[in-house]
C-alpha positions in Angstrom: -82.3 68.0 10.9 -83.6 69.8 7.8 -84.8 68.1 4.7 -81.7 69.0 2.6 -79.4 67.5 5.2 -81.4 64.3 5.1 -81.1 64.2 1.3 -77.3 64.6 1.6 -77.0 61.6 3.9 -79.2 59.5 1.5 -77.3 60.4 -1.6 -74.4 57.8 -1.5 -77.0 55.0 -0.9 -78.9 56.1 -4.0 -75.7 56.2 -6.2 -74.5 52.8 -4.9 -77.9 51.2 -5.2 -78.0 52.2 -8.8 -74.7 50.4 -9.4 -75.9 47.3 -7.6 -79.0 47.2 -9.8 -76.9 47.4 -13.0 -76.1 43.9 -14.3 -72.6 42.7 -14.2 -70.7 44.4 -17.0 -73.6 46.9 -17.2 -73.7 50.6 -17.0 -75.3 53.0 -14.5 -75.9 56.6 -15.7 -77.3 59.2 -13.3 -77.9 62.9 -12.8 -77.0 63.5 -9.1 -76.0 66.3 -6.8 -72.6 67.6 -7.7 -71.1 68.0 -4.2 -69.8 64.5 -4.1 -67.1 65.3 -6.6 -65.7 68.2 -4.6 -66.3 67.9 -0.8 -64.1 66.1 1.7 -67.2 64.5 3.2 -67.5 62.2 0.1 -63.8 61.3 -0.4 -64.5 57.7 0.7 -67.2 57.5 -1.9 -64.9 58.8 -4.6 -62.2 56.3 -3.6 -64.7 53.5 -3.7 -66.0 54.4 -7.1 -62.6 54.9 -8.6 -61.3 51.6 -7.1 -64.2 49.4 -8.0 -65.8 50.7 -11.2 -64.8 51.9 -14.6 -65.7 55.6 -14.8 -66.8 56.1 -18.4 -67.8 59.8 -18.0 -68.4 62.6 -15.6 -70.0 65.9 -16.4 -70.3 68.9 -14.1 -73.3 71.1 -14.9 -73.2 74.2 -12.7 -76.0 76.6 -11.9 -77.6 77.9 -15.1 -77.0 74.9 -17.2 -80.7 74.2 -17.7 -82.8 76.9 -19.3 -86.0 75.4 -17.9 -85.0 76.1 -14.3 -85.8 79.8 -13.8 -84.3 80.3 -10.4 -80.8 79.1 -11.2 -80.5 76.7 -8.3 -80.0 73.4 -10.1 -76.5 72.1 -10.4 -75.8 68.4 -11.1 -73.3 65.9 -12.1 -73.9 63.4 -14.9 -72.1 60.2 -14.2 -71.7 57.1 -16.3 -70.1 54.2 -14.4 -69.4 50.7 -15.9 -69.9 47.9 -13.5 -66.5 46.3 -14.1 -63.0 46.8 -12.6 -61.3 50.1 -13.5 -59.6 50.1 -16.8 -56.2 51.8 -16.3 
């Protein structure tokens, strides 16, 4: 298994642990890989987040969003999740 594949499998644990560390009624804000918003592999993660947390904001920053990265390979998602039931 390559190192990128290993990172992909660890990603949901990183995101969920950040939410666990936020105090009750607190907020977790992260820059993470963007694939979880679009690929079928992470549909369960999306359903869990939408069903258990109040999504305050999501931003999709595609390749080229950061001038400091010269090789144009960085693409991320900015997520802000409130640790409370979803507000519909």
